[in-house]
C-alpha positions in Angstrom: 83.6 78.7 161.5 80.4 80.1 162.9 81.0 83.3 160.8 81.6 81.3 157.7 78.5 79.2 158.3 76.5 82.4 159.0 77.8 84.0 155.8 76.8 81.0 153.6 73.4 80.8 155.3 72.8 84.6 154.7 73.9 84.2 151.0 71.4 81.3 150.6 68.6 83.4 152.1 69.6 86.4 150.1 69.5 84.2 146.9 65.9 83.3 147.7 65.0 86.9 148.3 66.6 87.9 144.9 64.7 85.1 143.2 61.5 86.6 144.4 62.6 90.0 143.4 63.6 88.7 140.0 60.0 87.4 139.5 58.9 90.9 140.6 60.8 92.5 137.8 59.1 90.3 135.3 55.6 91.6 136.3 54.4 94.3 133.8 53.1 96.5 136.6 56.6 96.7 138.2 58.1 97.7 134.8 55.3 100.2 134.5 56.5 101.8 137.7 60.1 101.9 136.4 59.0 103.8 133.3 56.8 106.3 135.1 58.0 109.8 135.6 58.7 110.4 139.4 55.8 112.0 141.3 54.4 111.6 144.8 52.3 108.6 143.7 55.1 106.7 142.1 57.4 107.7 144.9 55.0 106.3 147.5 54.5 103.2 145.5 58.2 102.6 145.2 58.7 103.2 148.9 56.1 100.6 149.7 57.5 98.1 147.2 61.1 98.3 148.3 60.0 98.5 152.0 58.3 95.2 151.5 61.4 93.8 149.8 63.3 95.0 152.9 60.8 93.3 155.2 61.2 90.1 153.1 65.0 90.4 153.7 64.4 90.6 157.4 62.1 87.5 157.5 64.7 85.7 155.4 67.3 86.5 158.0 69.0 84.3 160.7 68.3 84.6 164.4 71.4 84.9 166.6 71.3 84.1 170.4 74.8 84.4 171.8 76.8 81.8 169.8 73.8 79.9 168.7 72.4 80.3 165.2 68.8 79.6 164.5 67.9 79.3 160.8 64.1 79.4 161.3 62.0 81.4 158.7 59.5 84.0 159.5 60.4 84.9 163.1 57.5 86.9 164.6 59.5 88.5 167.4 62.9 88.5 169.1 63.9 88.3 172.7 65.9 91.1 174.2 69.1 89.0 174.0 68.5 87.9 170.4 69.6 89.6 167.2 68.8 89.3 163.5 71.4 88.9 160.8 69.4 89.7 157.6 69.4 91.2 154.1 67.0 94.0 155.0 69.3 96.8 153.7 69.0 95.5 150.1 65.5 97.0 149.6 66.4 100.2 151.4 69.7 100.9 149.4 68.1 100.1 146.1 65.2 102.3 146.9 67.5 105.2 147.6 69.9 104.6 144.7 67.0 104.3 142.1 64.3 106.4 143.6 66.2 109.2 145.4 66.0 110.7 148.8 62.2 110.5 149.4 61.9 106.9 148.2 64.9 105.7 150.1 63.8 107.4 153.3 60.3 106.0 152.9 61.4 102.5 152.3 63.8 102.9 155.3 61.0 104.0 157.6 58.8 101.0 156.6 61.7 98.6 157.2 62.8 100.4 160.4 59.3 100.2 161.9 59.1 96.5 161.1 62.5 95.9 162.7 61.5 97.9 165.8 58.3 95.7 166.1 60.5 92.6 166.1 62.6 93.8 169.0 65.9 92.2 170.0 69.3 93.8 170.4 69.2 95.4 167.0 65.6 96.5 166.9 66.0 100.1 168.1 69.2 100.5 166.2 67.6 99.3 163.0 64.7 101.7 163.5 67.1 104.6 163.8 69.7 103.6 161.2 67.6 102.2 158.3 65.8 105.5 157.3 69.1 107.4 157.6 70.8 104.9 155.3 67.9 105.2 152.8 68.3 109.0 153.0 72.1 108.8 152.4 71.7 106.4 149.5 69.3 108.9 147.9 71.9 111.7 148.4 74.7 109.6 146.9 72.5 108.8 143.9 72.5 112.5 143.0 76.2 112.2 142.0 75.1 109.7 139.4 72.1 111.6 138.1 73.2 111.4 134.5 72.8 107.6 134.7 69.3 106.3 134.3 70.2 103.3 136.5 73.4 103.3 138.6 76.0 100.7 137.5 75.8 97.5 139.6 79.5 97.7 140.5 79.0 101.2 141.9 75.9 100.1 143.8 77.8 97.2 145.3 80.7 99.4 146.4 78.4 102.0 148.0 76.4 99.4 149.8 79.5 98.0 151.5 79.4 100.9 153.9 75.7 100.6 154.9 76.0 97.5 157.2 79.1 99.0 158.7 77.2 102.2 159.6 74.3 100.1 160.9 76.7 98.1 163.1 78.1 101.3 164.5 74.6 102.5 165.4 73.9 99.1 167.1 77.0 99.7 169.3 76.0 103.3 170.1 72.4 102.5 171.0 73.4 99.6 173.2 76.3 101.6 174.7 78.8 99.0 173.5 77.6 96.3 175.8 79.4 93.0 175.7 76.3 91.4 174.1 76.2 94.1 171.4 80.0 93.8 170.7 79.7 90.1 170.4 76.7 90.4 168.1 78.5 92.9 165.9 81.6 90.7 165.7 79.5 87.8 164.7 77.1 89.3 162.1 79.0 92.3 160.8 81.0 90.7 158.0 78.3 88.3 156.9 75.8 91.2 156.6 78.3 93.4 154.7 78.9 90.5 152.2 75.2 89.6 151.8 73.7 93.1 151.6 76.4 94.6 149.2 76.3 91.6 146.9 72.5 91.5 147.0 72.3 95.2 146.1 74.6 94.8 143.2 72.7 91.8 141.8 69.3 93.4 142.3 70.4 96.6 140.6 71.7 94.5 137.7 68.4 92.7 137.4 66.5 96.0 137.3 68.9 97.4 134.8 68.4 94.3 132.6 64.6 94.8 132.9 64.8 98.4 131.8 67.0 97.5 128.9 64.5 95.0 127.8 61.9 97.7 127.9 64.2 100.0 125.8 64.7 97.2 123.3 60.9 96.7 123.2 60.4 100.4 122.7 62.9 100.4 119.8 61.1 97.4 118.3 57.8 99.2 118.7 59.3 102.3 117.0 60.4 100.1 114.1 56.9 98.6 114.0 55.4 102.0 114.0 57.5 102.9 110.9 56.4 99.8 109.2 52.7 100.3 110.0 52.8 104.0 109.1 54.4 103.0 105.8 51.5 100.6 105.1 48.7 103.0 106.2 50.1 106.2 104.6 49.2 105.3 100.9 45.6 105.4 101.9 45.7 108.3 104.3 47.7 110.5 101.9 44.7 110.4 99.5 42.7 112.3 102.1 40.4 111.2 104.9 37.4 109.6 103.1 35.2 106.7 104.0 37.1 104.5 101.5 40.6 105.4 102.5 39.8 105.3 106.2 38.3 101.8 105.9 41.4 100.5 104.1 43.7 102.1 106.6 41.7 100.9 109.6 41.9 97.3 108.4 45.7 97.6 107.9 46.2 99.1 111.4 44.0 96.5 113.1 45.8 93.6 111.5 49.3 95.0 112.2 48.6 96.3 115.8 46.6 93.2 116.9 44.2 95.6 118.7 40.6 94.6 119.4 39.4 97.3 117.1 40.6 100.4 115.2 38.5 103.4 114.3 39.4 106.4 112.1 37.5 109.7 112.2 37.8 113.1 110.8 37.0 116.1 113.1 33.3 115.5 113.0 32.3 111.9 112.3 33.4 108.2 112.3 34.8 107.3 108.9 35.7 103.6 109.5 35.6 101.0 112.3 37.4 97.6 111.9 37.2 94.8 114.5 35.2 94.3 117.7 32.2 96.6 118.0 31.7 97.0 114.3 28.0 97.7 113.7 26.0 98.5 110.5 25.6 102.2 110.0 28.5 103.2 112.3 30.1 105.1 109.4 29.1 108.7 109.4 28.0 108.6 113.1 29.0 111.9 114.8 31.8 111.8 117.3 30.2 111.4 120.8 33.1 110.7 123.1 34.3 113.6 125.3 37.9 112.4 125.1 37.7 112.3 121.3 36.6 115.9 121.3 39.3 116.8 123.7 41.9 115.2 121.5 40.7 117.2 118.5 40.8 120.4 120.5 44.2 119.9 122.2 46.0 117.8 119.6 47.2 115.5 122.5 46.8 111.7 122.9 44.0 110.7 125.2 43.6 107.4 127.0 40.1 106.1 127.8 40.6 103.9 130.9 37.0 103.0 131.6 34.2 101.6 129.5 32.1 104.7 130.2 34.7 106.9 128.4 34.4 104.9 125.2 31.8 105.6 122.5 30.2 103.5 121.2 30.0 101.0 124.1 30.9 97.4 123.7 31.3 94.7 126.4 34.6 93.4 124.9 36.2 96.8 124.9 37.4 98.3 128.1 40.1 100.9 127.1 41.3 102.9 124.2 44.1 105.1 123.0 42.9 108.1 121.0 45.6 109.3 118.6 45.2 112.7 116.8 46.7 113.1 113.4 47.6 116.5 112.0 47.8 117.9 108.5 48.9 121.4 107.8 49.3 122.2 111.5 45.7 121.4 112.4 44.1 118.2 113.7 42.7 116.5 110.7 41.3 113.4 112.4 41.7 110.6 115.0 43.0 107.0 115.1 41.4 105.1 117.9 43.0 101.9 119.2 40.7 99.8 121.3 41.8 97.2 123.9 39.9 94.7 126.1 41.4 96.3 129.3 43.5 99.2 130.5 46.1 96.6 131.5 46.9 96.1 127.8 47.9 99.8 127.5 51.5 99.7 128.7 54.0 102.5 128.4 55.2 100.7 125.2 51.7 101.1 123.7 51.6 104.8 124.7 55.1 105.4 123.2 54.0 103.6 120.1 50.9 105.7 119.8 53.0 108.9 120.2 55.4 107.8 117.5 52.6 106.7 115.2 50.9 110.1 115.6 54.0 112.0 114.7 55.0 109.7 111.8 51.6 109.9 110.1 51.3 113.7 110.8 54.7 114.4 109.4 54.1 112.3 106.3 50.7 113.9 105.7 52.4 117.3 105.9 55.0 116.2 103.4 52.3 114.8 101.1 50.4 118.1 101.4 53.6 120.1 100.7 54.3 118.0 97.6 50.7 118.5 96.4 50.9 122.2 97.0 54.3 122.4 95.3 52.9 120.4 92.3 49.8 122.6 92.1 52.0 125.8 92.3 54.3 124.4 89.7 51.4 123.6 87.4 49.8 127.0 88.0 53.0 128.7 87.3 53.6 126.7 84.1 50.0 127.4 82.9 50.5 131.1 83.7 53.7 131.2 81.7 52.2 129.3 78.8 49.1 131.4 78.8 51.0 134.7 78.4 50.6 136.3 75.0 52.9 139.2 74.0 50.6 142.2 74.1 52.7 144.0 71.5 52.2 141.2 69.0 48.4 141.4 69.6 48.3 145.2 69.3 50.5 145.2 66.2 48.4 142.6 64.5 45.1 144.4 65.3 46.6 147.6 63.9 47.7 145.8 60.8 44.2 144.4 60.3 42.8 148.0 60.7 45.1 149.1 57.9 44.5 146.2 55.7 40.7 146.6 55.9 41.0 149.8 53.9 43.5 148.7 51.3 43.4 144.9 51.2 40.1 143.6 52.7 40.7 140.0 51.6 44.2 140.0 53.4 42.5 141.6 56.5 40.0 138.8 56.5 42.7 136.1 56.2 44.8 137.6 59.0 41.7 137.9 61.2 40.9 134.2 60.7 44.6 133.2 61.3 44.6 135.4 64.5 41.5 133.6 65.8 43.1 130.2 65.0 46.3 131.3 66.7 44.4 132.4 69.9 42.4 129.2 70.0 45.5 127.1 69.6 47.3 129.1 72.3 44.4 128.4 74.8 44.2 124.7 73.9 47.9 124.1 74.1 48.2 125.6 77.6 46.1 122.8 79.1 48.9 120.3 79.0 52.6 120.6 80.1 53.7 118.8 76.9 52.4 118.6 73.4 53.5 116.7 70.2 56.0 118.5 68.1 53.7 118.6 65.1 51.3 120.7 67.1 54.0 123.1 68.2 55.1 123.4 64.5 51.5 124.1 63.5 51.4 126.8 66.1 54.6 128.4 64.8 53.4 128.3 61.2 50.1 130.0 62.2 52.1 132.7 63.9 54.4 133.2 60.9 51.3 133.4 58.7 50.2 136.4 60.6 53.6 138.0 60.8 54.3 137.6 57.1 51.3 139.9 56.3 53.1 142.7 58.1 56.6 142.1 57.0 55.8 140.7 53.5 59.2 140.1 51.7 61.4 141.4 54.5 61.4 138.2 56.4 62.4 134.6 55.6 61.9 131.7 58.0 63.4 128.3 57.2 62.4 125.3 59.4 64.1 121.9 59.2 62.9 118.9 61.2 64.4 115.4 61.2 61.8 112.7 60.0 60.1 110.8 62.8 60.2 113.6 65.4 56.6 114.7 64.8 55.2 112.8 67.8 58.1 113.8 70.2 56.7 115.8 73.2 58.0 119.3 73.9 56.5 122.2 76.1 53.9 124.2 74.2 54.9 127.7 73.0 58.6 126.9 72.9 59.5 127.7 69.3 57.2 130.7 68.7 58.7 133.0 71.4 62.2 132.2 70.2 61.3 133.1 66.6 59.4 136.2 67.9 62.5 137.3 69.8 64.5 137.2 66.5 61.9 139.2 64.6 61.3 142.0 67.1 64.7 142.3 68.7 67.2 140.8 66.4 66.1 142.8 63.4 65.3 146.0 65.3 66.5 149.0 63.3 67.6 146.8 60.3 66.4 147.5 56.7 67.9 144.5 55.1 66.1 141.1 54.8 66.0 139.0 57.9 66.7 135.3 57.8 65.7 132.9 60.6 66.8 129.3 60.6 65.0 126.8 62.9 66.5 123.3 63.2 65.1 120.3 65.1 67.5 117.4 65.1 67.4 113.9 66.7 70.1 113.4 69.3 71.1 110.5 71.5 69.9 112.3 74.7 67.0 114.3 73.2 65.7 116.7 70.6 68.3 119.4 69.8 66.6 122.7 69.0 68.4 125.7 67.4 67.0 129.1 66.4 69.5 131.2 64.5 69.2 134.6 62.8 71.3 137.1 60.9 70.3 140.0 63.1 72.0 142.3 65.6 73.0 139.6 68.0 72.8 139.7 71.8 74.4 142.7 73.6 77.7 141.5 75.1 76.9 143.0 78.6 73.8 140.7 79.0 74.9 137.6 77.2 75.9 135.8 80.4 72.7 136.5 82.3 70.2 135.9 79.5 67.2 133.7 80.5 67.8 134.1 84.3 65.5 137.1 84.4 63.6 139.4 82.0 66.1 141.8 80.5 64.8 144.9 78.9 66.7 148.0 77.7 67.4 150.1 74.7 70.0 149.9 72.2 70.1 147.1 69.7 67.6 144.9 71.4 66.7 142.8 74.4 65.7 139.2 75.3 62.2 140.0 76.2 59.8 138.2 78.6 59.0 135.4 76.1 62.5 133.9 76.0 62.6 134.2 79.9 59.3 132.3 80.2 60.5 129.5 77.8 63.7 129.1 79.8 61.9 128.9 83.1 59.4 126.2 81.8 62.3 124.1 80.4 64.1 124.2 83.8 60.9 123.5 85.7 60.0 120.5 83.5 63.4 118.9 82.7 66.0 120.4 85.1 68.9 122.9 84.5 70.4 120.8 81.8 67.5 121.7 79.5 68.0 125.5 79.8 68.4 127.8 76.9 72.0 128.5 75.7 72.6 131.9 74.1 75.5 132.8 71.8 76.6 135.2 69.0 78.2 133.1 66.2 81.3 134.4 64.4 79.4 135.0 61.2 77.0 137.4 63.0 73.5 137.3 64.3 72.3 135.4 67.3 71.8 131.7 68.2 69.6 130.1 70.8 69.9 126.3 71.5 68.5 123.8 73.9 68.0 120.0 74.3 64.7 118.6 75.3 65.0 115.1 76.8 63.0 112.2 75.3 60.1 110.9 77.4 60.3 107.1 78.4 58.4 105.8 75.4 60.2 108.2 73.0 63.5 107.0 74.4 62.6 103.4 73.7 61.5 104.2 70.2 64.7 106.1 69.5 66.8 103.2 70.7 64.8 100.8 68.5 65.3 103.0 65.4 69.0 103.2 66.2 69.2 99.4 66.5 67.3 99.0 63.2 69.8 101.3 61.5 72.7 99.2 62.8 71.0 96.0 61.7 
């Protein structure tokens, strides 16, 4: 009966101890310790914390004198014949299982010294056994190193052996005296039950606290994504006073910080919230930590008011977050708080995530801009290319005509100037109306007809209503030029070229067909993929290759040129240029009108 009564009494006392410990796990500073990386400072702090938990378990114990049980709290000292049945091992075992060898041994030393100061039958034995048990708990924890926190059931099972070993040390130290044997018989089982259950419950509470932190971190990560998404539209436009001011307002509102400032690498661009002063925009960066963040690219934390520039009584701490663009620090985001206590590990993790998110998105935006610029530059370069043979042949024709037909030479010169002017004007835009492209083609043909006179016939047919449809500039002329210079090479008979532009459901269908030599069979499958030159009956030339590349760049692979040799002879080049949005609507309206 006395053992059952003692067990219930210890369980009640252990419940009070765990209640106090539960309150401890709710304190942000304690959670801060759990999230810290282990070093000698956190190890010493953990040893002290769990050592105090162990001392609390001792004071919550029950004094045993022979067969008499004294349930008084806070016993200051024990008589030589008295013993203490307590829950002191809870703090020591948890310290070893969570903190490792050093923390467990440290908490055990603190608890052991306190037990020795109390005296009694178990005082010396507790002073010897408690540090050893903390050491052993730390060694056992190494077998579960892959677990962030050991499972409560495992902790409970391991802790069953700690009071048993402690009771053995009591018997050894007291040389198995009758008083020691009687004490062990009386308190052994109650202490095994109270301490093992207490360790399991305390580990479960700590595990729950850490999971709450993980859930909070996940929530903060999601919040970082949301905030980055809201701030990015401004920051992607570049770090200017206007974009920085808009982004700072968004960040302050979403982060609920005292203030938010955004800088480039030299000056403050915007400041929203507490400490906002007239003329602060454009102020040079004065904080040493800000300069360090720019140099190292690492997050810096200002923990004192002296480290913050500009000073403000309501601001006591700050997180300085560098943002990168193109691999270099492009600026800073400063998050200000009233006190360093508001900067928890969650805030630090959030700042890290925000920095990476914004930096990655800025790099993506820069890559998109560079890709767009490169694409535009490539298109302009392709569009600006003029076949030098055409220019040289035309100039030679003008030289010849000056002697025999001055009026024709003057007309060709005017047309050449008009053609060159149109060529330069049309390369300024990726798309031009079809009527301009046809005008460009007719100007070219006017020059060519002077040279070929009656040897060349070009027929162009265009469906009504297609004049305003957009197509890439210099699309038709290179295809016709290919037929003239390569399709009719070595031929003495008249060359016929037929150009068709038809309205289709998915776009404008373009076909250029001639009665020339046709494409060489050995290059027919690879035409348009690369410039093909060679002797024989002809080649595709650079012009057709450039047209094909521009079509694919602008509209995708479906718009590429298609080459074939029709059964009746000659060569045929076809493609389909998709309608733009407005053109597609107009086409649909016209189709509806025809059905009506």
